[in-house]
C-alpha positions as CSV (number, residue, x, y, z in Angstrom):
1,M,24.7,-19.4,39.2
2,P,27.2,-19.9,36.5
3,I,29.6,-17.0,35.6
4,Q,28.4,-17.0,31.9
5,I,24.7,-16.4,33.2
6,K,25.8,-13.6,35.3
7,R,27.7,-11.9,32.3
8,H,24.5,-12.2,30.1
9,L,22.3,-10.8,32.7
10,I,24.7,-7.8,33.3
11,V,24.6,-7.2,29.6
12,L,20.9,-7.5,29.6
13,V,20.4,-5.1,32.3
14,I,22.8,-2.7,30.6
15,L,20.8,-2.9,27.4
16,V,17.6,-2.4,29.1
17,A,18.7,0.5,30.7
18,A,20.2,2.0,27.7
19,F,17.0,1.4,25.8
20,I,14.9,2.8,28.5
21,T,17.2,6.1,28.6
22,F,17.2,6.4,25.0
23,R,13.4,6.1,24.7
24,Q,13.0,8.7,27.2
25,L,15.3,11.1,25.4
26,M,13.8,10.4,21.9
27,I,10.1,10.2,22.5
28,P,8.4,13.8,22.4
29,E,6.7,15.2,25.7
30,S,3.1,14.9,24.2
31,F,3.4,11.4,22.6
32,G,0.5,9.4,23.3
33,D,-1.5,12.0,25.2
34,L,-4.2,11.7,22.3
35,G,-3.4,8.5,20.6
36,H,-0.3,7.1,19.0
37,Y,1.2,10.4,17.6
38,R,2.7,13.6,19.1
39,A,-0.4,15.8,20.4
40,N,1.7,18.9,20.2
41,S,1.7,18.5,16.2
42,L,-1.8,19.8,16.3
43,V,-0.5,23.2,17.8
44,D,2.4,23.2,15.3
45,N,0.0,22.8,12.3
46,E,-2.4,25.3,13.7
47,Q,0.4,27.8,13.7
48,K,1.2,27.3,10.1
49,P,-0.3,30.2,7.7
50,M,-3.3,29.2,5.5
51,V,-2.7,29.5,1.8
52,Y,-5.4,27.5,0.3
53,A,-9.1,28.6,-0.1
54,G,-10.8,25.5,-1.4
55,R,-12.8,25.1,-4.6
56,E,-16.2,26.0,-3.1
57,I,-15.0,29.6,-2.6
58,C,-13.6,29.8,-6.2
59,Y,-17.0,29.0,-7.4
60,D,-18.4,31.9,-5.7
61,C,-17.1,34.1,-8.4
62,H,-16.3,31.7,-11.0
63,D,-19.8,29.9,-11.3
64,D,-19.4,29.6,-15.4
65,I,-16.4,27.3,-14.8
66,F,-18.1,25.5,-12.1
67,M,-20.9,24.3,-14.5
68,V,-18.4,23.2,-17.1
69,K,-15.9,21.5,-14.8
70,E,-18.4,19.6,-12.8
71,A,-19.7,18.0,-15.9
72,D,-16.1,16.7,-16.8
73,F,-13.4,14.3,-15.6
74,H,-11.8,17.2,-13.6
75,A,-14.8,17.7,-11.5
76,R,-13.0,16.3,-8.2
77,L,-9.7,18.2,-8.9
78,A,-9.4,21.1,-6.7
79,C,-8.9,24.4,-8.7
80,E,-5.8,25.1,-6.7
81,A,-4.0,21.8,-7.7
82,C,-3.5,23.7,-11.3
83,H,-3.8,27.2,-10.3
84,G,-1.7,27.2,-6.9
85,P,-2.8,28.4,-3.4
86,G,-5.7,30.7,-3.6
87,L,-6.5,32.4,-0.4
88,A,-4.3,35.6,-1.0
89,H,-6.5,36.0,-4.3
90,I,-9.6,35.4,-2.5
91,D,-8.7,38.0,0.0
92,N,-7.4,40.4,-2.5
93,P,-8.8,39.5,-6.0
94,D,-7.9,42.8,-7.7
95,S,-4.1,42.6,-6.8
96,V,-3.2,38.8,-6.7
97,D,-3.5,36.8,-9.7
98,M,-3.8,33.1,-9.8
99,I,-1.4,31.0,-11.8
100,L,-2.4,30.3,-15.5
101,P,-1.0,26.8,-16.3
102,V,-0.3,27.1,-19.9
103,S,2.8,25.2,-20.4
104,R,2.8,21.5,-21.6
105,D,5.0,20.4,-18.7
106,H,2.2,21.6,-16.2
107,C,-0.5,19.3,-17.9
108,G,2.3,16.7,-18.2
109,L,2.5,16.2,-14.5
110,C,-0.6,14.2,-14.6
111,H,-0.9,13.3,-18.1
112,Q,2.7,12.3,-19.2
113,K,2.6,8.7,-20.1
114,N,3.8,6.6,-17.0
115,A,3.4,2.9,-16.6
116,A,2.7,3.3,-12.9
117,K,-0.3,5.4,-13.4
118,P,-3.6,3.7,-14.2
119,Q,-4.4,4.3,-18.1
120,N,-8.2,3.7,-17.3
121,V,-8.3,6.7,-14.8
122,I,-5.8,9.2,-16.2
123,T,-5.3,9.8,-19.8
124,Q,-1.9,9.6,-20.7
125,I,-0.1,11.1,-23.8
126,E,3.5,11.2,-24.9
127,L,4.3,14.9,-24.7
128,Q,7.1,14.8,-27.2
129,E,4.7,13.3,-29.8
130,H,1.2,14.7,-29.2
131,N,1.1,18.1,-30.9
132,P,4.4,19.2,-29.7
133,E,4.4,22.6,-31.3
134,N,1.1,23.5,-29.4
135,K,0.3,24.4,-25.9
136,C,-2.3,22.0,-24.5
137,I,-4.8,24.8,-24.0
138,D,-4.4,25.6,-27.9
139,C,-6.7,22.7,-28.4
140,H,-8.2,21.6,-25.0
141,N,-10.3,23.7,-22.5
142,P,-8.7,22.6,-19.1
143,H,-11.9,22.7,-17.5
144,A,-13.4,20.5,-20.0
145,P,-10.5,18.8,-21.7
146,W,-12.6,16.6,-24.2
147,E,-14.3,19.6,-25.8
148,L,-11.8,20.4,-28.4
149,K,-11.4,23.8,-29.7
150,D,-12.3,24.4,-33.5
151,L,-9.0,23.7,-35.3
152,D,-8.0,22.2,-38.4
153,L,-6.0,19.5,-37.0
154,P,-6.3,16.0,-38.2
155,E,-8.3,13.8,-35.8
156,E,-5.7,11.2,-35.1
157,N,-3.8,14.1,-33.4
158,F,-6.0,13.6,-30.4
């Protein structure tokens, strides 16, 4: 066998051995036990504390909001997307208050004009131009944003 091939084979054997060693060191112990992922991640996630309650539990006490919200564009949006994690509030409603998103920036997280968002799905506005002196909730009910409150504002502001 020519010397060049022997040298290439030696390099190839070293690379394969390095790859196998590296793979043994880097792949987690439980990888592949239950599919193409680390099975122990199920245990890790199970140990994280729960903080979200789910909107169905919110509606147990806030059924009036359920009726309004379910008939609107925000129907599929979870309550906790705007109000924050609610499990502590469910466990102790008198002492744990939910977030009341009143800032324009909060609504702007979804509704600020952005070319990457589909215009026909998410109504977008320029926060700096659309009634900049008001909070969104001064004019809009967040659970039914198309129902404008009684205001003496020109219609073109909406």
